[in-house]
N, C-alpha and C positions, 0 to 999 in steps of 0.2 A: 382489697390488693388487685393489680390490675396483673391480667397475664401477658406474655411475649407477644408482641405484635406480628414478627414472624422469625421463621427457624433460622439460624444461623448453620450454614451449609458449608463445610471445608471442602478437600480436594476431591472425596468422591461424587459429592453432589456435581461440582462441575464436568466430572467423567461421564455423571448419568446419561449422558444425552448420547452420548456416542458408544459407550462399551455397553450400553443395556437399550437396546432400543425400547421405548415406551409409546404406547399406542395413542394419537393422537383424536380420532373420531371415533363415536361412541358404537360398540357391537351391535349385532342384532339379538334377542333372545333366542337362543337354543329350542326351549319348547314350543309348545303352540297356545296359543291363549283361545280361550273358549269362552264365549260370549262378552259381555261388555262391564269394566269396574265402575262405578260412578261414584266413588269416592276414594278417596288415597290419603293415608296418613303417615307420614314418612317419620320417623323418631329417631333421634341420633342424640347416642350420648357420646358425648364431644370427650376426644382425649381418653376412651376406657380402653385400658388392654387388656388380655385373657384375663390376668390376675385379679383386675376389679371387679370383674365379672364374677370369679369362681368366689371372691373373699364375701362379696356382697348376699350371696346365695349361702355361703358358709354362717355370716352374721346373724341371718334372719333363722335361720334354721336352729340357734341357739337362743334368740332372742326369744322369735315369736313362734317357734315350734313348726315353721312351715317353709319351703322353698320359695326362693323369689320367683315374681310372674314369669320371665324372661327364660329359666330355667325350667321353670313347670312346664311350658310350652314344650320346651324339648323333652322333658321324660314323658311328657303325654303324646308325643308324636303328631305336634299340632300345627306345627309351619315346617316349611321346606328351608334347609339350611345351606349357606354357603359360606364359601372365605371371599373376600375381595383385597383385591391390590390397592393400595392406597397414594400411590406414588404423583409427583404434580411431573409438569412440564422439564422442569429444571431441576428435579431432585428425586431421588430416591424417598426421600422424608418428605413428607409434604405438611404446610400449614396449613388450618381451617380455611382459609379464604378459597386455595387452589381446590381444597379437598369439596369444599363445595359448590365451586362453580362447577366443578366435572361431573357433578350431580345436577345441578341448575342450567348449566348452560351446554352440556354435554361433548366439550372438550377439555384436554388437560391444558390449564394454562400455569405461569409461575408463579412461585408461591408471591404471597401477598396484595396477588390482584385478584377481581372480581369480575370474572366473566370478561375480561379483556386481553388479546393475544398478545402475543410478543410484536408482532408489527400495528399495534395497537387498534386492529378491527374485532368488533363486539362481539359475542354468542348471544343471543335473546335468553334472557333468562325464563325460566320454564312456569314459573308463578304468571307473567306476564302473559305466555301462551294460554295456560288454563283459564285467564280472568276472559281474554280475548272468546275464548270457546263458552262462557259463559258460566264457568264453575263459579262459585264462592271459593277465596284464597287467602290463606292468611298465616301465621307463622308466632308460636310461643316458645318465651325462651326463659331460662334462667340467668342470663347474662344481659347486657345491653341489647332492646331490640336490633339496635343498628350494629351488631357483632356479625362477625364474617361468617359464621354459620348463618343467620336467617337470610344475611344482603345477597350471600350467593345465589339462593332462590329467585330473589328479588331485581336486583340491580345491577349496573357496567359502572366500575369504579377502577381506575387504576390501581389505586391503594386504599387498601383496608382501613388505614388509619382514620380515613378522614369521612369519624363518623359523624360529626355536625351536617355535611353534604350531604351523608346516606340519609338520615332524617329528614333532609329535604328533599330528597327524592324520592320520599315516600308518597308525599302530598298527593302528586295527580296521579299514582298508580291508582289512589282510591281503594285497595283490596281492603277486606272485610274484616278480618282482625289482626293486628299487631300487638301483640303484650308481651312484657317483659322488663326490666331494669333500662337505664339510661336518661335517666332524670335530665343531663345535663345538656342533653344535646337538642331537647325540644324546650327548656327554659329561658326566658327572656334575660331573666338575673344569671346565667349560666352562658349563654352564647354568646361568644366574639363580637357576633353582629346583632347581637341584644334581639331578634327576631323573636314573638312569640309563638312558636310551631302550634303550641296547643291551642291559642286561640285558631288560629289559621284552620287548623283540624276542625275545630267546632263548625268555622265560617263553611265548611265542606260537607256540613252534613252528618259529621263525627260524633259518636258518642266517645266522651274522654273521661277515662277512670282513673285516679291516682292512690284508690284505696282498695281493699278487697271487698268491702262494701259495695263501693260503688260498682266496681267490675260486678256483682252478684245480682244488682239493680236494674244491668243494661237488660234490652229486648231485642229480639230480631226485627230488621227492619230496619236499621243503620249501623253501619260497620263501625269497629270499637278499635280507639287507640287506648291501652293501658300501660301507663310506665309507673313504678310502682315502687322506683329506688333511684339512688344516683347511683352510677356504676351497674355494677351485676348486683343480682339479689342477695339477701344473708344467704349462708350457706344453711343446709337445711339443721343440721345439729346444731348452731347457733341461733335458728329460728324457731326450733323446737321450745329451748331450753329460755326464751323471751318471749311472756304474753304481751306485750307490746308489738312486738315485730308479728306475733302468730295473727295478731288482730288485723293487722295494716296490712301485710305482704304476703299475697295468696300462694300458695304452693302450686309446683308444675300440674300437678293431678286437675287442682280447681282449674287452673287457666284452662288445661285441656279440656275437660268438661263444658266448660263455659263456651270455648271456641266451638266444639262439636256441637251444641245447644243452637248458637246465634247462626251456624254455617250451614247444618243440617236441614233448615228452610228453604234452602233455594233447592227448586225441582230438578237443575240440572246437574247436583250435587256440587261436592265441595273438595279440595285440594288442602291439606294443613301441613306444615311443617313442626315438628315438635322436637326441641332442644334441653338436654341435660346440661347447659354449657358447666355449670361450676364444676362438674366431675374432672374437666380438663384443667381449672385452675387448681385445685385441691392435688392432684398429681403434679402440676409444676411445683406446688409449694411442697410437697412429697409427706402432704398431712391425711394419715390414714383415716380417721373419725371423718373428717371432712369430705375425704373423697368415697367412704363406705355409705355415710348418710347420704349424699346428695344421687350416688348411683340408685339409693332404694325410693328418694322422689323420683326419679325416673323411671323406675320400677313401678311405681304406684301410677304414674300414668301412662304405661303399657294397659296397666289391667283397665283402665277408663278407657283408653281404645279399641282394646280386644274384646270386652264387654260390647261395648256400640257394635263394632264389627260384627259379634255373634249372634247377635239380633239383626241386624240390616242387613245382613247377607248379601251387602252390595259393593262392602269396604276391602279394598284391600289396606293392610299394614304392615310395613317396612320397618324392621327393626333393625339398627346398624350403628356404627361409630364411623367418625370420619379418619381417625389414625389412633395408634397406641399411644402410652405417655406415660414416661418411665418406668414402666414394667414393674409394678409392686407384686411382691408374692408374700406367702406365709413362709416363712423359712424354717427349718427343721431345727429345734433346740432343746434343751431340756424343760418341762413340761410347756411343751408349745401350746397345746390344746389350752391351760389355764393362761398362758400369757396372752392369748388371741381374745378371749373371755373376759379379760381386763377391758377390752373396748365397749362392752356392754355398761359399764358405769361411766363412760365419758360423758361431759354435761357441754361441753366447749370444743372448740377446735383449735390447732394450733394457731391460725390465722387470731382468734381472739385473744390466746395465751399472748403472744408475741407482740401484739401492736400495745399490747397494755402495761407491758414492761418498760421503763427506762433506764439511764445508765447510773441513776442516784439510788437505785434498787440494791436492798442487802442482797447476799446470798438467801438469807434466810425468806426472805420475800421473795424471791424468785423459785424457791421450793415449795412454798406454801401456794403461790400463785397456781403453780402447775398441779399442787394435790386437790386445790379447791375444785379444778376445772376437771380433773382427769383420774383423779385419785391413783394418782402412781407418784410414788417418794423418790425421788432423782438424789444422788448423792452432793456434797460441797464442790467436788470437784467439776462435777458436768454443771452445776449450775455457774461455777466461777467461770467454765468454758462459754456458756453463754452469754454472762455478762460482759465478757471481752468484745464482744461484735457490736453492742450498744454505743462504745466511745468512737465507731467506725462511720456512725450514721453522717450522711451527707446529703440526706433526700435527693439523688440523683439516680439517673436510669427509670426504665419503662417499665418493667416486671414486678422487680422489688425493690421498690425505690430509696427504703430506709435500710436496705440491706441487712435484713433482719435474719437472724440464724435460722432459717428451715430446715435447711439440709443436715446442720449439726443438730439442731433438736431432730430430727427425724432420726437420726442415727443415734440420739440417746436414747429413744425413746424403745428403739429394736431392741435394746436389752430388755423391755418391759412387755412388749406386746408381739416380738417374733416376725415383725413386719418389716422387709428389706426393698428397697428401690437400685434400679440400673442408675438413675440418674436424676435431671431433674428438664427434662425435655422429651419433645416427641421421637417417636421410633417407626421404623418403616415395616413395621408386622403387618401380616396380611390378616386383616379383620373379620369379625362376627359379622354376617348378615342372615335376618332370618325374614321369611314372609308368610303371613296368615291373611287368608281369604281369596276371592277370587284373582284368578292371577299369577298365583304364587307357584303353581305347579310348573311353570314356563321357566323356574329361573334355575341358572347352569350351575353346577358345584362349585366353579371357581369364576368370578369375573372381575373385570377393571371397573373402579369408579364409575367410568364415565358410561358403562352401559345400564346402568339405572337410569339414567336420562330417557332413552328411547324406551326402555322396558313401561316405566310410566306413561309416557305417550301412547304407547302401543297397546296397555291394556286398559286405557282410558277411550281408545280409536278416536 
């Protein structure tokens, strides 16, 4: 399922520039930097509301009797923590393109743009700056590598929607590691211009990996392009439940580990962006299990990064999100603990469930499919309500092309899980920001998203 490509903003958004002055230029960090940071790992759980972080920790306490790695860093007082404003140049509610551009280019831009100002001028992306300084640079993600968050660190494009063009722009940059989904933007059989970008990358001495095993067999010395799925990678829960997917498609933690292995061979150090992009997609779909399992997959990547940083002593790890999304939460109800623990039995996401139903299904078939996937038994009335939406499918739209009843299904599930949602889109929350390693002590308690651009540059001198 493709996520919405930009945020629809109303009158409040249009008034934001006049009623609520927004900082445009990056500010200077308040603290003093001691020494120099050799490596930076910038980690983004895309679309992570506070409730997402909270529920993932509660889930792991019940599933594995442990805290999440992110919350453990808080519990053990190992990080400097702050809140971050996420607004864009034209809205209090950002999209991922403007949010990543604030980090990547150091200035707030309009939603939908990648490091392009309203007057058409460009802000030089931070990975280009670090590459020119001699560092290895790269991005790994669970959505297309051409998607907004990685692209905001890499390129200047007026519209984030032009992912085929973004794929072409990556080639001359010669970044060291680029891994994620988005097969259709590189394959000659999928691109409108029939260009075989995989072959073009190979001709530029890239190692090209299309499976997990091919990724594992790569070695330092040559850059790596890894594209493992069309569109985004499978949701982590569906990935865990399918042996074929588990074998073919690497996890975010595995991609992060491989990227560090390849890039740390550079004597000048490296800068790596890591994105848990499917967290955002699950939030758009109000898919509680999809959300929590992908947040945990991102959390596993945090452990990889922090473990490396603890041994290396020269690596700054930045952990954050670009914006909230749908603001989910565990809501008080009768037997709330037991209802939440129902998620422990889920084998598939709502995405898997709903895409497998069609208008010819009977009420009993809907009930059986949901029980098979999630071990909850909905009522006949609830099943009939879901089936009604399958008569309205017209395969139009961007985010939910088939008009599948994600919102309705989530509202039904709340009776069984006690997880509620505020909506199906981005929010203007001040978000979590944590730093570990050299330079982290300079973090202020409250920052604008643009400040992280200069923070990284100054930390690395």
